[in-house]
NUFI-596148 format. One record per residue: residue in three letters; x, y, z of N, C-alpha, C in turn. Coordinates in steps of 0.02 Angstrom, whole numbers, plus 50000, padded with zeros to 5 digits. Each point is the difference from the previous one (the first is absolute). Layout:
! residues N
AlaXYZXYZXYZ...
! end
This chain:
! residues 567
Unk498145120349247500624997449946500185004749967Unk500515002749977500285006749941500334994549943Unk499954999749956500404997949950500425004649963Unk500784999449976500095004649940500324995049948Unk500295003249937500004993649953500485005549964Unk500674998349979500595003449965499974992549947Unk500075005049945500324996549937500695003349997Unk500684996750004500555003850013500194998949911Unk499934994849987500174998349918499394996349966Unk500164998249927499564994249979499874993250047Unk500704998150035499894994250015500094999650062Unk499955004750080500005001350035499535003350040Unk499884997850054499385003350027500435000350078Unk499355004550026500215001450070499325002950041Unk499894994950056499364999650031499945001350062Unk499795006350042499985002050061499294998850030Unk499994995050050499255001250045500205000650086Unk499485004550020500025001050054499354999150042Unk499854995850051499444998650037500095000750073Unk499384999550016500165000550073499124996650021Unk500224996450059499394993950023499955000250068Unk499475000750009499724998350065499544995650013Unk500184995850054499564994550026499964999050075Unk499354997750007499874996850057499964993350033Unk500184997450043499664992850025499825000150065Unk499444995950021499954998450053499604992750010Unk500374996950060499634992550018499765003150078Unk499374998050010499664999750056500254994450041Unk500045002750084500014996550037499655000650066Unk500014994950037499605001750067500514999850058Unk500095005650042500385000650037499644998150085Unk500274997850062499725000850055500785000450052Unk499485004150051500565002850057500014996050055Unk500464996850016500054994050050499875000950080Unk499975008350005499885001750070499145004149987Unk499554996949955499615002949994499244995349997Unk500274993450046499544994549994499704999749929Unk500524997449964499644996449936499704992949997Unk499724997449949499894993849995500674996249986Unk499744993050001500604995449975500465002349932Unk500484998749989500305001149931499894992949953Unk499945001449949499634996149947500154992950005Unk500754998050008500094992950002499574996450069Unk499945005350059499814997150048499364998249977Unk499605000249963499044996949993500134996449943Unk500774996549982499884994649954499964993250028Unk499554995449968499894992150032500794998250040Unk500525000849935500674995550035500345005150076Unk499835006050008500125000350045499814999650066Unk499364997650012499794996950051500204991949992Unk500144996549944500174994950013500734999450018Unk500425005949984500674999350037499865001550069Unk499495000950029499955000750070499634994050026Unk499894994949968499544994950023499364999750012Unk499585005949958499395002050042499714996649919Unk499604996050006499674996549943499305003849981Unk499735000150067499375004949980500105006749975Unk500525004550033500115006549969500174997749932Unk500384997849974500214997049918499365000149972Unk499504994550018499285000449965499725004449977Unk500015004750061499495007050009500265004649960Unk500765000750003500355004049956499904998149929Unk500124994349977499894998249939499145002149963Unk499674998350038499275001349994499875009149996Unk500245003550051499985006849979500425001849938Unk500454998449984500535001949949499484997449940Unk499794996050000499704997049929499185004849985Unk499855001150049499235003150008500115008550005Unk500475002050024500125006750026500575003849959Unk500304996549983500845001549980500555002050059Unk500485002949967500615000550067499835006250040Unk499815004849968499905006350034499355001950031Unk499875001550054499435000650070499895008249983Unk499835003849957499925007150000499635001750032Unk499354996450041499675002750056500335001650049Unk500474993750030500615001750043500435005549999Unk500425002049940500445003849992499505007050003Unk499315001649989499775006550012499775002050064Unk499754991550021499875001050072500565002550052Unk500734996649982500445001850043500285008149987Unk499905001549935500085007450003499665005950040Unk499164997749988499515004550032500024999750044Unk500174993550037500144999450096500555005050019Unk500554999249971500555002950016499855007950009Unk499765003249932499655007149983499545001450062Unk499644995650014499645003350059500305001550063Unk500524995850006500244999850083500655005549992Unk500165001449941500505005649996500694996649973Unk499824994349995500854996349955500105001349930Unk500584998749974500035000749932499764994349958Unk500064998049945499794993549958500314994350014Unk499684995049995500324992850016500174999649921Unk499555001949936500404997149958499845005749941Unk500295000149948499985006149927500164997249964Unk499735001549934499934999449929500595003049979Unk500494998149971500435005649954500344997049947Unk500345003349961500374997549920500675001650019Unk500444996549978500595000949976500305001349944Unk500065008449985499915003149943500835002249974Unk499924999949925500725002549981499675004449936Unk500275005350009499895006849963500584998649955Unk500155000449931500665000749965499865005249947Unk500425003349978500195005649967500605000649954Unk499914997049956500654998749946500045005149938Unk500585002349985500135004849947500584995549944Unk499865001349936500294995449961500215004449948Unk500674998449970500295005649951500314996049973Unk499964997349935500374996749950499965002449937Unk500554999149957500255002249945500274991449954Unk499605001549941500114992549960500345002049943Unk500544996149974500385002949933500084993249951Unk499815002049933499934994349962500365002549945Unk500414996749955500595001849957500024994049951Unk499695001249940500144992949939500845004049990Unk500364994550001500715002749963499984996649935Unk499754996449984499834997449925499504995249997Unk499924996549947499534995049993500004994850044Unk500744996350030500054996150035500245000350081Unk500005007350012500275001950072499605004050027Unk499824999750065499445007450021500424999550082Unk499785004950025500265001850074499395002250031Unk499814999050051499495003450038500264998250081Unk500005006150028500155000850079499365005150051Unk500134999250051499545004350053500365001850040Unk499735006650026500285003150061499375001250047Unk500044998250077499325001350031500275002450062Unk499475004050038500105000450063499344999650036Unk500024997050056499384998750032500035002250074Unk499535003150028500095000650072499224999650028Unk500194994750061499484998250047499955001950045Unk499245001050025499865003850063499514995650037Unk500084997150044499504995250029499915000550076Unk499405003050013499754999450074499564993950011Unk500234997950064499704993950021499794999850068Unk499465001050031499525000350057499364996150007Unk499764999350068499394997150009499565005050012Unk499374999349978499615006050006499314996650029Unk499655002350046499354998450032499375001149956Unk499764995349979499404998849960499345001750042Unk499914995350061499234999850019500234998450080Unk499695005050042500164996550074499514996550023Unk499544998549964499654991950001499655001850064Unk499645005050010499525002150064500375003450053Unk500634999250005500335004350057500275007749991Unk500385001850046500215009050005500574999749964Unk500494996750021500665000549968500454993950032Unk500575001049960500354994450018500815003250021Unk500194994050037500695003350030500514997349963Unk500525005749984500414994849925500784999250054Unk499884995050019500584997450045499964991249987Unk500694996349997500194994750006500014995450062Unk499354996749997500074997150091500454994150007Unk500384997649955500344994749995500675003950029Unk500145006250011500705000350009500045000150074Unk500624999850031500214999450063499815007050058Unk500015005049967500085005850050499445005449953Unk499915005850052499525004349961500275003749950Unk500725000749997500285004049941500094997049965Unk500154991949998499994997749942499324998949973Unk499425000950021499394996549971499815007649962Unk500445006350000499635003549953500284999849927Unk499675001349969500044996649907500285006449991Unk499685007550015500315006149984500365004350083Unk500604999650004500205001950069499885007850006Unk499905002549945499875007250002499275003550020Unk499494994649993499415000050016499904995050041Unk500034998450039500014994450067499114999650024Unk499914994349983499114998550034499685003649951Unk500014999949931499595004749973499434995749974Unk499415000650007499374996749982499865003549932Unk499854994849961499855003349924499274998649985Unk499805003349928499204998049991500144999149922Unk499445000449971499864997949932500325003749956Unk500454998949947500565003749972500555002550026Unk500064997850050500715000950030500494995049987Unk500805001449994500544994349978500244997550068Unk500144996049994500234996250081500404994349991Unk500294997150057500514993649996500555000849977Unk500045003449932500755000549963499825004949951Unk500585003149982499915006349932500755000650001Unk500034998349917500785000749983499965001549931Unk500375002649959500115001249930500614994149968Unk499944999749956500594995749950500155004449936Unk500545001249997500165005549946500514994649963Unk500055001849928500494995849949500045004949933Unk500485000450000500525003649934500164995149942Unk499844999249936500084995449964500435004849939Unk500554996449985500325003749938500194994249937Unk499724999249947500274994349957500125001849938Unk500454996549963500235000949949499994993749947Unk499724998449946499894994249966500415000549917Unk500274995949974500135000149941500174992949965Unk499675001049949499904993549956500204999649914Unk500364994649973500075001749944499824994349960Unk499555000349944499794993549957500274999049948Unk500134994449974500324998449938499554995049984Unk499895002249914499584994949962500244997349928Unk500234994949996500284997049935499514992449971Unk500214999449959499634994449949499844994150054Unk500644998050008499974993350039499985001550083Unk500195003950024500035001150069499825007950027Unk499625000150061499775006850022500404999450051Unk500365004150060500205000050051499915007950029Unk500175001250075499855004650034500505000150067Unk500215006450041500375000450045499745005750027Unk499814998250076499765006050041500275002750070Unk500175005850015500365001850070499625003350029Unk499715000150067499715004850051500395000150066Unk499835006450002500485003650070499525003550041Unk499804998450073499595004050036500355002050069Unk499785005150024500095003650072499515000750021Unk499804997650059499614999650048500105001850077Unk499655004550039500005003450073499294999250034Unk500124995850030499394999750061500045002050065Unk499555001550033499975002250058499275000350027Unk500054999350073499274999950049500085006650044Unk499435003250001499905004850041499394998850057Unk500154999550046499614998350065499625007450000Unk499314998750037499555007549996499794998950093Unk500084994450020499874998450072500684999550035Unk500125000450067500314997550029499904994450040Unk500194992949963499704994750037500374996750091Unk499675000150042500074999050065500494993850008Unk500114995949956500384994150009500675001049948Unk500005006949970500654999749965500165008149994Unk500005003750076500045006049995500575004249965Unk500454995749992500765002549979499924998049920Unk499634995249963500015000949929499354998349969Unk499435003650015499404999149971499755006649966Unk500255006350018499765008349976500725003149970Unk499685001549935500465003449965500254996349947Unk500415001749939500304996849962500494993550017Unk499934994849954500604994050016500575003049955Unk500454995750005500634998849963499785001049916Unk500265002449961499814998649929500364993849973Unk499454995649977500414994749982500144999749913Unk500455000549966500305001649943500154993449951Unk499794996849945500164995749946500125003049938Unk500434996449977500255000349927500014993649977Unk499694998849954499784992549959499925001049947Unk500184994949961500034998049924499924993749984Unk499925000449935499694994249955500305000949937Unk500154992849978500235000449926499544992549965Unk499935001049936499434994649977500354999949925Unk499814994949962500274997549940499534995749954Unk499954999449954499584994349979500144998549923Unk499784997049959499904997849923499484995749994Unk499875000449921499624996149971500194997349936Unk500174993749987500304996949948499684996049964Unk499735002149931499464997349960500394995749949Unk499724991950037500294995449938499675000249954Unk499535001749978499605000149936499295005050017Unk499505002149961499465003550010499624996350062Unk499894994250006499564997450045500424996650063Unk500595000050009500254997450066500495005850014Unk499974999450069500535004650042500245000150058Unk500565004250017500314996550066500075006550054Unk499665001350062500055005750014500484998550092Unk500375004149994500255000250074500235008450029Unk499974998550069500025008050033500314995750058Unk500395007650029500454999850060500035004950036Unk499885000450073500035006950030500324999350073Unk500325005150023500234998950063499835007250027Unk499675002750071499895004450020499815001750067Unk500405004650044499755002350071499255003249993Unk499744998950055499525003650027499925002250081Unk499905007350008500065002150060499474997550040Unk499994998050070499394997450027499425005450005Unk499344998249992499465003350005500045004150075Unk499815005949990500065003850066499564996850066Unk499484997549994499834996550056500184993350030Unk500494997249953500524995850030500725003050034Unk500055006550001500515002050023500015002150066Unk499275000850037500175001550061499674993950033Unk500164998150055499724994150030499485001150046Unk499745006350007499315001250027499965008249982Unk499685001249959499915004449977499575005450022Unk499464994150026499495004350037500165004850063Unk500624997450033500005003050060500575002550008Unk500684997149953500625003550009500465001949931Unk500525002450015500445000049950500504993949973Unk500164996250046500434993649999499944998249932Unk500674997849974500144997549936500174992949997Unk499764996849946500134992750020500794999949981Unk500204994050030500664999550009500344996449935Unk500555001349980500394999349931499405000249954Unk499765004349986499445003649937500564998549941Unk499794996349930500294999849953499624998949937Unk500235002949954499494999249946500034994049966Unk499414997849988499934992349969500424999849939Unk500274993149983500294999249940499674994449956Unk499775002249946499704995949946500234997049941Unk500194994249998500034996649937499504995649957Unk499915001449943499514996949968500084998849935Unk499934995049953500164996749937499364995749984Unk499945001849926499324994849960500384997449954Unk499644995249954500154998949931499324996449972Unk499855002649949499454997449961500064997149933Unk499604995349991499864997449927499405000949968Unk499865003649949499575004049964499764996149946Unk499534998249996499784996749907499355005249992Unk499925001349944499385003649970499804997049935Unk499534994950001499794995749946499525003849962Unk499774997249953499235003149963499614997550045Unk500004994950039499304998650039500154999750077Unk500664997450007500245000150085500445005349996Unk499965004050062500455003250036500284998250081Unk500684999849995500104997550081500545003050036Unk500205000550062500655002550017500014996250060Unk500744997850013500254994650046500395005050060Unk500205000550058500325006650030500134994250068Unk500815002450003500174997450059500385006050032Unk499725000950065500375005750037500384998150059Unk500455005550034500214997850062500135007250035Unk499894999750061500015008950045500324996150064Unk500425004550022500294999650061500095007650020Unk499804999450074499835006150035500294999350059Unk500655006250016500384999350067499875005650039Unk500144999950070499955003950045499395005850000Unk499454996449998499285002950006499974999750073Unk499495004350004499745002050076499235000850007Unk499694995650052499395000050012499825001350079Unk499475004250014499795002050061499134998150036Unk500074996750035499314996350011499765002550063Unk499315001950018499815003550071499534993450027Unk499974998650065499484995750031500374999350083Unk499354997750026500024998050070500244992450020Unk500494999750019500454991950015499814999750086Unk499844991950001499984998450055500724994650016Unk500495000050031500424994550004500685003949986Unk500035005550006500775003649968500574999050044Unk500534997849999500514999250041499934994450060Unk499454996349986499854994050061499185001649997Unk499745005450050499324999750027499895007449991Unk500265004149957499815007450000499435002449964Unk499665004249991499495002249956500005006649973Unk499975002249941500095007249982499885003249928Unk499825004249992499945002449929500675000949954Unk499984995949955500825000949984499905001649910Unk500855004249980500024999149948500444996349976Unk500044996049957500424993149981500265004249931Unk500675000649998500355002349959500564992849965Unk499904999049944500344993049949500375003549959Unk500574999450006500595004449940500374994949978Unk500295002849937500494994849967499654993649984Unk499515000449974499354995749965500404998649935Unk499974993049988500224998149915499334995349981Unk499855002649950499444996849952500084996549948Unk499874994449952500134996649949499344999549976Unk499975002749929499434997249957500204996749942Unk499714996049962500224996749949499314996949980Unk500054997849926499614996949966499784998949941Unk499604997849950499544998849953499525004949982Unk499905003849952499305000949961499784996549943Unk499574998749978499814999449915499345002550010Unk499845003649918499465003349983499814996749923Unk499394998649985499904997449940499385000049982Unk499805004349926499535001349969499884997049936Unk499644997549985499824995849934499345003249967Unk500105002549932499375001649973499854994949968Unk499404995250013499724995749970499695000049941Unk499575004450015499545004149935500025006749977Unk499815002649965499775007949992499665002850053Unk499734996150052499565001550046499964997450073Unk500644993750004499994997750039500914999850038Unk500045001950048500714999950039500044995550060Unk500464996450007500144996850077500525002950012Unk500065001050073500415003750048500384995250044Unk500504999950019500364996350063500565002150030Unk500165000350068500595003850039500094993650042Unk500675000950027500124997150060500655003050037Unk499975000750059500655002050032500294995250061Unk500504997749999500304996550060500485003150023Unk499975002450075500505003550026500244997050060Unk500475002150026500254998150074500265007250048Unk499865002350043499995006450028500214997750077Unk500645000550010500234998150078500425005950026Unk500114998850068500455003950030500574996849992Unk500645003349984500684996949977500465000850061Unk499885002450054500254999550067499865000650059Unk500295001350047499874999850060500095008950034Unk499525004150007500075007150013499915001450073Unk500405005650001499925003350074499535002650012Unk499794999550080499425002550003500075003050077Unk499665005850022499925001850073499585004749994Unk499665000250052499355005050047500165004050015Unk499445004950011499885004650033499495002050031Unk499885005150049499325000450044500075005250049Unk499505001650020500075006350052499854997250066Unk500234993449985500124997350101500895000549999Unk500065002150054500635002050011500224995550074Unk499484997950024500274998150064499994993150032Unk499884994549960499854994350008500604995649999Unk500585003649981500654995049986499984998149939Unk499624998949956499945001049937500365003549940Unk499685008450015500045003449961500545004950020Unk500455002949978500345004650042499675007749985Unk500435005150034499755007050005499825001849933Unk500074998649939499845003249940499494993649976Unk499834996750023499294993849993500214996349944Unk500744997949999500304994649959500114994250038Unk499814994049969500154993450014500374995649978Unk500534996950013500494996149959500054999349939Unk500554994449978500144999049932499824993849988Unk499504998149947499944993750004500054997949927Unk500074993549989500084998149919499414996349996Unk499515001749936499314996349986500224996349952Unk499924992549992500184994649957499425000149959Unk499925003849953499665000049941500224996449945Unk500564997950000500264998149932499634994049977Unk499814998949930499514995949970499224999549987Unk499855006350075499234998649997499705004149950Unk499394997949986499785004049925499805006650030Unk500035005149941499895006850013499134998749994Unk499645006750025499144998949977500085006649944Unk499934995649956500095005449939499224999349951Unk499684997150026499384998449956500084991449968Unk499744997949958499994992549987500794998349968Unk500234996050026500805000949947499844995549945Unk499494995749977499684997749946499395000149972Unk499995001049929499235002349990500104998849915Unk499434995849991499794998849926499415004449979Unk499835001749941499385002649963499864996449932Unk499534998549994499654997349934499415004949969Unk499945001549945499345002549993499935000049900Unk499455001949982499875002449932499495007849987Unk500075001749944499675007249986499784997549939Unk499245002149989499685000049932499725007249980Unk500255001749938499725006749989499724998149928Unk499385002650004499414999249955500065005249952Unk500084999149930499795005749939499535006350012Unk499444996550048499375007350011500305002450064Unk500534999650012500485005050059499704999450072Unk499904992550007499995000150072500614993350026Unk500274999850049500404996250002499914997850086Unk500304992650022499854997750053500834996050017Unk500035000750050500684994950035500074998750083Unk500344992850001499944996150069500684998849992Unk500205000950084500514997050034499984996850052Unk500284993850004500094995550059500975001850038Unk499865000950054500665002750028500064993450061Unk500614999350016500164994450037500795002350041Unk499815000950077500535003550040500284993950059Unk500494998650009500234995650050500765003650024Unk500134996950063500635001350025499945007950032Unk499475000950042500155007350030499934999750079Unk500405005650024500094997750059499885004650059Unk500104998550057499985005650049500595002850017Unk499865007650016500645003250018500234997450086Unk500724998350006500084997650044500245007150068Unk499994996450053500295005050063500554999250004Unk500545004049981500565000750017500354998950075Unk499765002850054500184998950064500104993350031Unk499284996249973500044991650023500454995149961Unk500305005349947500644994449982500735002650021Unk499925001650068500755003250023499974996750062Unk500525003250034500124994550079499605002950040Unk499485005549984499565003750053499534991850007Unk499894997249944499574995849998499924994450071Unk500724998149981500084993350051500465002250074Unk500205006150019500405002550043499495003550064Unk500144996050055499655002750055500285007450028Unk499745002350052500395007150039500654997550013Unk500244994650029500655000050020500294998749945Unk499884998649938500515000149930500134993150006Unk499564994250035500114993149972499424998549960Unk499984994649972499594998249958499364998450043Unk499355000349995499524997950043499944990550002Unk499934998750080500074993950020499664995949953Unk499365001249980499564995049967500035001249934Unk500345003549962500215000449928499874992849958Unk499714999549954500114994949963500135001849914Unk500514996849987500295003049947499374997249928Unk499854993250009499545000049937499355002850022Unk499705000650047499405004850005500175007349985Unk500505002650019500185006049961500085002249924Unk500204993649969499944999549941499414999949966Unk499454997050027499434999749964499565006450012Unk500155003450052499655007750023500425004449954Unk500444999449985500285004649949499974998549941Unk499774994649976499924996349921499485008149981Unk500255002549925499645005649977499374996349985Unk499425004549990499424997849976500085000049931Unk499584995949958500165000049919499054999549977Unk499765004849963499265000450003499634994649945Unk499564999749995499664993349958500085003949932Unk500114996249956500065000749921499205002549990Unk500025004749950499315002349972499935001849935Unk499365001849963500035000449949499335007249985Unk500025002349959499485008249989499915000049929Unk499335000349987499894999749907499735007950000Unk500115000849946499735008549989499694999249920Unk499645005349996499554999949953500285006749968Unk499875002449923500085006249981499745001149933Unk499425002249995499895004049926499675006749990Unk499714999449920499815008450005499554998149921Unk499845007049978499505000849948500325005549975Unk499865002549954500125007349959499555000549926Unk499435006550010499705001449938500275007549975Unk499705001649925499875006149990499485000649968Unk499745005150028499075002449992500165008350001Unk499664998849929499975009849973500755003750020Unk500294997550003500595004349997500424999050075Unk499634995750042500074999150068500524993850009Unk500375000050058500524993850001499604999050070Unk499914991750000499574998750083500534994350000Unk500094998350058500414994350031499954998250068Unk500014994550003499834997950070500504995050018Unk500465000050058500364993750018499964998250074Unk500004993850006499694995950080500624995450008Unk500254998950069500294996550030499724995150075Unk500214994850009499674995950038500614995750041Unk500335002250052500434997650022500064995450057Unk500254995250004499824992850034499334997650009Unk499894997849935499304997949983499714994650049Unk500624995650030499554995250040500065002750058Unk500155005150034499975002750063500454996550036Unk500604998649986500564993950032500125007750054Unk500054994650067500335003150057500644997950006Unk500615002950011500514999650010500605005350033Unk500524998150031500365005750042500395000249932Unk500075007350001500565002049960500615004350037Unk500094998350063500585001950036499795001550085Unk500584999850028499965001450063500595000450051Unk499975000450063500624999550038499764996050072Unk500784998450027500094998450062499865004450050Unk499674999650054499965005850047500774999950043Unk500215004050018500685001050045499824999750072Unk499224998550027499925001550062500374994550039Unk499824994249993500454994150023500734998849984Unk500505004650037500625001749977500474994350024Unk499664994150039500544994750027499714995249995Unk500434991950007499554993849996499464998950045Unk500225001650055499274999250047499285003349994Unk500025005949980499525004849987499804996749930Unk500314999349957499814997249936499574991849999Unk500354997350038499754992850030499394999650018Unk499825004650055499434999550032499515002249953Unk500195005849975499365001849936499894995649967Unk500444997349961499764995749936499634992750041Unk500124998250055499794993250027499325003150006Unk499555006250001499415001450009499564997049922Unk500294999349960499584996149924499675008149979Unk499945005050029499685005649976500505006250047Unk500585000649977500435005150033499765006550020Unk500235003350054499835006350005500405004449942Unk500354998849988500465003649954500404995549944Unk499494999849970500204994549942500125002249936Unk500184997249949500205002749936499535005849980Unk499995005549971499645006049969500014998449929Unk499234998149985499904999949912499895006649969Unk500025001449923499505003349966499804994149925Unk499345003449986499684993649969499985005349918Unk499924996149947499905002749941499265002250000Unk499665003549957499355001849989499524994549965Unk499424999250018499644996249987499915001349917Unk499234999249969499685002049942499995006749998Unk500385003149950499965007849998499635001149913Unk499805006050002499615001149934500285006649972Unk500075001949942500105006049976499755000849931Unk499565007349978499805000449949500175005749983Unk500205002249926500045007649982499624999349940Unk499615005749990499825001349933500195009749988Unk500095000049912500285005449987499745002449942Unk499975007349980499535002149950500695005149981Unk500104999249938500405004949977499885004249931Unk500015005949980499685001249945500675006149967
! end
């Protein structure tokens, strides 16, 4: 990074920064070739899969095997690959990673000027260029000799080719395969803010204007999208802006009122701009900038013992876009396909109250408390459509696009972590330079992220366009009820000690998070696999669904210790 500073005058400075960043991110995955004698896919080894097929003995054996040996049978995987290699066949399995290599150049100039003792102005000009290459790379052949780079689920040999320029290519360790493309983005941004400070009131006003250009460049010619996968896409240009203002009114030295209001537009992120960026240049329909309105107001009290802040806020988001990828059973009646689900025109509503409180009870003891009560919901029923590389089953057209749905999401909860949280704690600081603190945190109203397709007409419509004959409205309501997670609490400890010994400063700092080792669900999502009523009803009837909700959990007890010596 390069930094330059200029003192234009006594009260005005200009700072220029130039930076270059390069980063790599990779996520490992296991892939199989359906034409090379692979083992069963992961869900076919689950107890629930055997239950679904009325095989109680198989379910019991699968459960015992899963508990004792885990889900992946590495011996079987290596055996399949080595057996194929011995008879001149390509790998049944390969270990690979989805890899992002980002290069970003940033140039910005920051301007600061103090007009007088009451008024100051600051601004920024920024240019940012992103070059992101995305591909899959083979990590390990797992005992085999090479992996055939084709899509086994395509309908013809031509469509099977992930890169039609190199048909039936056999790849090895370090080779790119499956997909290879670049995402290119150029951003120019200007920001200006004026601040005013007086005895009774402080206020500010700010404006921001941005111009962004996004583009995809395909490096492979995909056999399913021969006319729209290779080369550069259309450029997506968005001009966005934002305005913000706020003020703090000082009733007296201890009581203040603060308020802020903002309206801004945001360009859709580049990964939500292309319906299936791994395979083609197709742009999301009716792509728009998001519109965000936000306001908040606070009452602040600063006493000699107690300091507190009470805040109410409201935020409205419109014209948001989200893209999800999953394999679905029951699309358009009874079809199965790997789909890209594009949800557009989304509206969201966030509002709530927050309270923070500190009390310096004595010179050594401080009590702390906080509360946040919010409601985060979908505010409309957005548009939904699907894309896929399947084109001949009567559901998807020649561009791999399927239907126009409305997803009935209004008033469903947004999966944004706990909507309600409380915290109480204390801190003790001893005159002998040691201190300790503890907080107890309580969380509730956490919800699973819902599957939008199951809230559309696809859920209850058969292949003939009519409602399923066995459709039960009351049962459907139960099946589609959004899961709410259990409440939970987490206790954290923090403490430290410092010494001065012969001119050396020694300090120790330690934390213990989740002291009681509480197990809790911190988030999760509904799988979209069961896309219609019959599929979801049959799966949930098992008690242990094959494609039930996926969860992630908070960490158990964790420890951190830091020791420092300075001189």
